[in-house]
C-alpha positions as CSV (number, residue, x, y, z in Angstrom):
1,X,81.0,-81.5,77.5
2,X,77.5,-81.3,76.0
3,X,74.9,-78.7,77.1
4,X,71.3,-79.1,76.1
5,X,69.5,-75.8,75.6
6,X,65.7,-75.7,76.0
7,X,63.8,-72.7,74.7
8,X,60.2,-73.2,75.6
9,X,57.6,-70.8,74.2
10,X,53.9,-70.5,74.9
11,X,53.1,-73.2,72.3
12,X,56.5,-74.5,71.1
13,X,59.8,-75.9,72.3
14,X,63.2,-75.4,70.5
15,X,66.2,-77.5,71.6
16,X,69.9,-77.4,70.7
17,X,73.0,-79.2,72.0
18,X,76.3,-77.4,72.2
19,X,79.8,-78.8,72.8
20,X,82.5,-77.3,74.9
21,X,83.5,-74.9,72.1
22,X,79.9,-73.7,71.9
23,X,79.5,-75.4,68.5
24,X,75.9,-76.6,67.8
25,X,75.9,-80.4,67.3
26,X,72.1,-81.0,67.2
27,X,68.9,-79.0,67.1
28,X,65.2,-79.2,66.6
29,X,61.8,-78.0,67.5
30,X,58.2,-78.9,68.2
31,X,55.6,-76.3,67.3
32,X,51.8,-75.9,67.8
33,X,51.9,-78.0,71.0
34,X,48.4,-79.1,71.9
35,X,47.1,-78.5,68.4
36,X,48.2,-79.7,65.0
37,X,51.8,-80.3,66.3
38,X,54.7,-80.5,64.0
39,X,58.0,-82.2,64.9
40,X,61.3,-81.3,63.4
41,X,64.0,-83.0,65.5
42,X,66.7,-85.3,64.0
43,X,65.0,-88.1,62.0
44,X,61.6,-87.3,63.6
45,X,59.8,-85.1,61.0
46,X,56.2,-84.3,60.4
47,X,52.9,-84.0,62.2
48,X,52.2,-86.0,65.3
49,X,50.0,-85.5,68.4
50,X,51.9,-83.7,71.2
51,X,49.7,-82.9,74.1
52,X,51.8,-80.5,76.2
53,X,55.3,-79.2,76.8
54,X,56.4,-82.2,78.8
55,X,55.4,-84.5,75.9
56,X,57.2,-82.2,73.5
57,X,60.4,-82.4,75.5
58,X,60.1,-86.2,75.7
59,X,59.9,-86.3,71.9
60,X,63.0,-84.1,71.6
61,X,64.9,-86.3,74.0
62,X,63.9,-89.4,72.1
63,X,65.2,-87.9,68.9
64,X,68.5,-86.9,70.6
65,X,68.9,-90.5,72.0
66,X,68.7,-91.8,68.4
67,X,71.5,-89.3,67.5
68,X,73.7,-90.7,70.3
69,X,73.0,-87.6,72.5
70,X,71.0,-89.3,75.2
71,X,70.6,-87.9,78.7
72,X,73.7,-89.9,79.9
73,X,75.8,-87.9,77.4
74,X,74.7,-84.5,78.6
75,X,76.7,-82.4,81.1
76,X,73.9,-80.0,81.8
77,X,70.7,-78.4,80.6
78,X,70.1,-74.6,80.2
79,X,66.8,-72.9,79.8
80,X,65.5,-69.6,78.5
81,X,63.2,-68.1,81.1
82,X,61.3,-65.1,79.8
83,X,60.7,-63.3,83.1
84,X,63.1,-63.1,86.1
85,X,61.5,-60.1,87.7
86,X,63.6,-57.6,89.7
87,X,65.6,-60.3,91.5
88,X,66.7,-62.9,89.0
89,X,69.0,-60.7,86.9
90,X,72.0,-63.1,86.3
91,X,72.3,-66.5,84.7
92,X,72.2,-69.1,87.5
93,X,71.9,-72.7,88.5
94,X,68.3,-73.8,89.0
95,X,67.6,-74.4,92.7
96,X,64.4,-74.7,94.7
97,X,64.8,-70.9,95.4
98,X,65.2,-70.1,91.8
99,X,62.2,-72.2,90.8
100,X,60.2,-70.3,93.4
101,X,61.4,-67.0,91.9
102,X,60.4,-68.0,88.4
103,X,57.0,-69.2,89.8
104,X,56.5,-65.8,91.4
105,X,56.9,-64.1,88.1
106,X,54.1,-66.1,86.4
107,X,51.6,-63.3,86.8
108,X,54.1,-61.0,84.9
109,X,54.5,-63.5,82.0
110,X,51.5,-65.8,82.1
111,X,52.0,-67.2,78.5
112,X,55.7,-68.0,78.9
113,X,57.0,-68.6,82.5
114,X,54.6,-71.6,83.0
115,X,56.0,-73.2,79.8
116,X,59.6,-72.5,81.1
117,X,58.7,-74.1,84.4
118,X,57.1,-77.1,82.8
119,X,60.3,-77.8,80.8
120,X,62.6,-77.5,83.8
121,X,60.4,-79.8,86.0
122,X,59.9,-82.4,83.3
123,X,63.6,-82.6,82.7
124,X,64.2,-82.9,86.5
125,X,61.9,-85.9,86.6
126,X,63.5,-87.5,83.6
127,X,67.1,-86.8,84.7
128,X,67.1,-85.8,88.4
129,X,70.9,-85.7,88.6
130,X,71.3,-83.4,85.6
131,X,72.4,-79.9,86.5
132,X,70.1,-77.2,85.1
133,X,70.7,-73.5,84.5
134,X,68.5,-70.6,83.6
135,X,69.1,-67.4,81.6
136,X,66.5,-64.6,81.8
137,X,65.2,-62.4,79.0
138,X,64.7,-59.6,81.4
139,X,68.2,-59.7,82.9
140,X,70.1,-57.7,80.3
141,X,68.0,-54.7,81.1
142,X,68.7,-54.7,84.8
143,X,71.3,-52.0,84.1
144,X,68.6,-49.5,83.1
145,X,68.5,-46.5,85.5
146,X,65.7,-46.3,87.9
147,X,64.2,-43.3,86.1
148,X,63.8,-45.5,83.0
149,X,62.1,-48.4,84.7
150,X,59.7,-46.6,87.1
151,X,56.2,-45.8,86.0
152,X,54.8,-42.5,87.4
153,X,52.6,-44.5,89.9
154,X,52.2,-44.1,93.7
155,X,54.3,-46.4,95.9
156,X,51.4,-48.6,96.9
157,X,50.9,-49.6,93.2
158,X,54.5,-49.8,92.3
159,X,55.1,-52.5,94.9
160,X,52.8,-54.8,92.9
161,X,55.7,-55.2,90.4
162,X,54.3,-52.6,88.0
163,X,57.5,-51.4,86.4
164,X,59.4,-51.6,83.1
165,X,61.4,-54.8,82.8
166,X,62.2,-55.1,79.0
167,X,62.6,-58.4,77.1
168,X,64.7,-60.0,74.3
169,X,67.6,-59.6,76.7
170,X,69.2,-62.9,75.7
171,X,69.2,-61.8,72.1
172,X,70.7,-58.5,72.9
173,X,73.4,-60.1,75.0
174,X,74.3,-62.4,72.2
175,X,74.4,-59.5,69.7
176,X,76.8,-57.6,72.0
177,X,79.0,-60.7,72.1
178,X,78.8,-61.3,68.4
179,X,80.1,-57.7,67.7
180,X,83.0,-58.2,70.0
181,X,85.7,-55.6,69.3
182,X,83.5,-53.9,66.8
183,X,81.0,-52.9,69.5
184,X,80.5,-49.1,69.4
185,X,80.0,-46.9,72.4
186,X,76.4,-46.2,71.6
187,X,74.5,-49.0,69.8
188,X,70.9,-49.0,68.7
189,X,69.9,-52.6,68.6
190,X,66.8,-53.7,66.8
191,X,65.3,-57.2,67.5
192,X,62.6,-57.3,64.8
193,X,60.5,-60.4,64.6
194,X,56.9,-61.5,65.5
195,X,57.8,-59.9,68.8
196,X,59.9,-56.7,68.3
197,X,61.8,-54.3,70.5
198,X,64.6,-51.8,70.4
199,X,67.4,-51.4,72.9
200,X,69.8,-48.5,73.6
201,X,73.1,-50.1,74.5
202,X,75.9,-47.9,75.9
203,X,79.3,-49.3,76.6
204,X,77.8,-52.8,76.2
205,X,75.0,-52.3,78.8
206,X,71.3,-51.6,78.2
207,X,70.2,-48.2,79.3
208,X,66.7,-48.2,77.7
209,X,64.4,-50.5,75.8
210,X,60.9,-50.3,74.3
211,X,59.1,-53.2,76.0
212,X,57.9,-52.5,79.5
213,X,56.0,-54.3,82.1
214,X,55.1,-57.0,79.5
215,X,56.2,-57.8,75.9
216,X,53.1,-55.9,74.7
217,X,54.5,-52.4,74.9
218,X,56.6,-50.5,72.3
219,X,56.7,-51.3,68.6
220,X,53.9,-52.6,66.4
221,X,54.4,-56.4,66.4
222,X,53.0,-59.5,64.7
223,X,49.8,-59.8,66.8
224,X,50.5,-57.3,69.6
225,X,49.3,-53.7,69.6
226,X,52.5,-52.1,70.9
227,X,52.2,-48.8,72.8
228,X,48.6,-47.9,73.6
229,X,47.0,-45.4,75.9
230,X,46.1,-46.9,79.3
231,X,42.6,-45.4,79.0
232,X,42.1,-47.1,75.7
233,X,42.9,-50.4,77.4
234,X,40.4,-49.6,80.2
235,X,37.8,-48.8,77.6
236,X,38.4,-52.1,75.8
237,X,38.1,-54.0,79.2
238,X,34.9,-52.1,80.0
239,X,33.3,-53.1,76.7
240,X,34.7,-56.6,76.2
241,X,35.9,-57.7,79.6
242,X,39.5,-58.1,80.8
243,X,40.2,-61.5,79.2
244,X,38.8,-60.6,75.9
245,X,40.6,-57.2,75.9
246,X,43.8,-59.1,76.6
247,X,43.2,-61.4,73.7
248,X,42.6,-58.5,71.4
249,X,45.7,-56.6,72.4
250,X,48.1,-59.6,72.4
251,X,46.7,-61.9,69.7
252,X,44.6,-60.0,67.3
253,X,46.3,-56.6,66.9
254,X,49.6,-55.4,65.5
255,X,50.3,-56.4,61.9
256,X,47.5,-58.9,61.9
257,X,44.9,-56.3,63.1
258,X,46.2,-53.6,60.6
259,X,47.0,-55.7,57.6
260,X,45.3,-59.0,57.9
261,X,48.4,-61.1,58.4
262,X,51.0,-61.3,61.2
263,X,53.9,-62.3,59.0
264,X,55.8,-59.5,57.1
265,X,56.4,-61.9,54.2
266,X,52.7,-62.5,53.8
267,X,52.0,-58.8,53.9
268,X,54.6,-58.2,51.3
269,X,53.1,-60.8,49.0
270,X,49.5,-59.6,49.6
271,X,50.4,-56.1,48.3
272,X,47.0,-54.6,49.3
273,X,46.7,-51.1,50.6
274,X,45.9,-52.5,54.0
275,X,48.9,-54.7,54.0
276,X,51.2,-51.9,52.8
277,X,49.8,-49.6,55.6
278,X,50.7,-52.3,58.2
279,X,54.3,-52.5,57.0
280,X,54.5,-48.7,57.0
281,X,53.1,-48.5,60.5
282,X,55.7,-51.0,61.7
283,X,58.5,-48.9,60.1
284,X,57.2,-45.6,61.3
285,X,57.0,-46.7,65.0
286,X,60.4,-48.3,64.8
287,X,61.9,-45.0,63.6
288,X,59.9,-43.0,66.2
289,X,61.0,-45.2,69.1
290,X,64.6,-45.3,67.7
291,X,64.7,-41.5,68.3
292,X,63.9,-42.1,71.9
293,X,66.6,-44.8,72.3
294,X,69.2,-42.5,70.7
295,X,68.2,-39.7,73.1
296,X,68.5,-42.1,76.1
297,X,72.2,-43.0,75.2
298,X,73.1,-39.4,74.1
299,X,73.8,-40.1,70.5
300,X,74.4,-42.9,68.0
301,X,77.6,-44.7,66.8
302,X,76.2,-48.0,65.5
303,X,73.0,-49.8,64.5
304,X,72.5,-53.6,64.5
305,X,69.5,-55.5,63.1
306,X,68.6,-59.0,64.3
307,X,65.6,-61.3,64.4
308,X,63.6,-62.7,61.4
309,X,62.5,-59.3,60.1
310,X,65.7,-57.5,61.0
311,X,67.8,-60.0,59.2
312,X,65.7,-60.8,56.2
313,X,63.4,-57.8,55.2
314,X,65.5,-55.4,53.2
315,X,62.6,-53.1,52.6
316,X,61.9,-52.6,56.3
317,X,65.5,-52.1,57.1
318,X,65.7,-49.4,54.3
319,X,62.7,-47.7,55.6
320,X,64.1,-47.5,59.1
321,X,67.5,-46.4,58.0
322,X,66.0,-43.7,55.7
323,X,64.1,-42.5,58.7
324,X,67.3,-42.1,60.7
325,X,69.3,-40.2,58.0
326,X,69.0,-37.2,60.4
327,X,71.2,-39.1,62.9
328,X,74.1,-39.5,60.4
329,X,73.0,-42.9,59.1
330,X,74.0,-43.6,55.5
331,X,73.7,-47.1,54.1
332,X,74.6,-48.9,50.8
333,X,71.3,-49.8,49.1
334,X,72.8,-52.6,47.1
335,X,74.4,-54.3,50.1
336,X,71.1,-53.9,52.0
337,X,69.1,-55.4,49.2
338,X,71.5,-58.4,49.1
339,X,71.2,-58.9,52.8
340,X,74.9,-58.1,53.6
341,X,76.3,-58.2,57.1
342,X,77.9,-54.7,56.9
343,X,75.5,-52.1,55.4
344,X,77.2,-48.8,56.1
345,X,78.0,-46.6,53.1
346,X,81.6,-45.3,52.9
347,X,81.7,-42.1,55.0
348,X,78.7,-43.0,57.1
349,X,79.1,-41.6,60.7
350,X,77.2,-44.6,61.9
351,X,78.2,-48.3,61.5
352,X,75.3,-50.6,60.4
353,X,75.2,-54.4,60.7
354,X,72.8,-57.3,60.4
355,X,73.6,-59.9,63.1
356,X,72.1,-63.4,63.1
357,X,70.1,-64.1,66.2
358,X,71.7,-66.8,68.3
359,X,69.7,-67.0,71.5
360,X,70.3,-70.7,72.1
361,X,74.1,-70.3,71.7
362,X,74.1,-67.4,74.2
363,X,72.1,-69.4,76.7
364,X,74.7,-72.2,76.4
365,X,77.5,-69.7,76.7
366,X,76.0,-68.2,79.9
367,X,75.5,-71.6,81.4
368,X,79.1,-72.6,80.8
369,X,80.3,-69.4,82.5
370,X,78.3,-70.3,85.6
371,X,79.5,-73.9,85.4
372,X,83.1,-72.7,85.2
373,X,82.6,-70.7,88.4
374,X,81.3,-73.8,90.1
375,X,84.4,-75.7,89.0
376,X,82.6,-77.9,86.5
């Protein structure tokens, strides 16, 4: 068995191939699609023109063919889909009905669902007999109670789909699986990267998360503003227009707007007062939202960091853990500085881990579970 996983972002595609034991046997990516594209797949390395996601996928498949993993060797393909809305809440085989459901969610994720659809349709043209499956970033949060997902809006507005969905669900599901028997009853999970969110996980299920209707809400992020008063958004739209306001909030704010760079490593190297404030802002709001997540699950037994910042920025982890000392959190500074996997100090009431993000592996795992139910 060989399952191709396709993770299509707004301007990139990552691919990976997994065998029946969910071991990764090939991987690669194409970034900056439509611009100064860079290819890193197999022996194909360096800059080359890649016009769109369909072309990027073709480049990836070409590289896999050269590695002996052509389409004829694949059992299935599995895709990350950012938004499944209120109905697509389980991994599933892609059918015409599922495609229509993903299409209906385009207004909810206009930067991501179109790319996800393009990859699915391009692969269907290239290999019409290849079974395709989808996992949804919103699905993990379908267990949130209604009181957590409803905005205080009148029914005629709520039916427009204006509710909290939450994102990074595939990452959180993978994290729960990675912890296995170590999974505590009440886990604060922190997916910290260019996009960042927190999730309150009780008994392995999401009960609250910081992102809402879109991936803009919640924490300070690389270029996204995070939580902001609705009237402030209306004022931005009034002055700059809706499109420009959207660009400011999604692409020019967050760490970039505060510190002058969207990457935590760049901010750390810059060392300016502005850059230091941006890092402090990120940490402050992570701690503040963490308090909300802890309240939502009625306490705290464990903390898990994942994502590029969560796994690699010891200073940010320390700032967040220091801010949660009131909740019984005590960590080992030396192990944290060294990037250890288990950070809890002896006697800490709360377990603390760093867990490597493995979204592609989780997507492959979910596809194989669906396939096994189909008798494949």
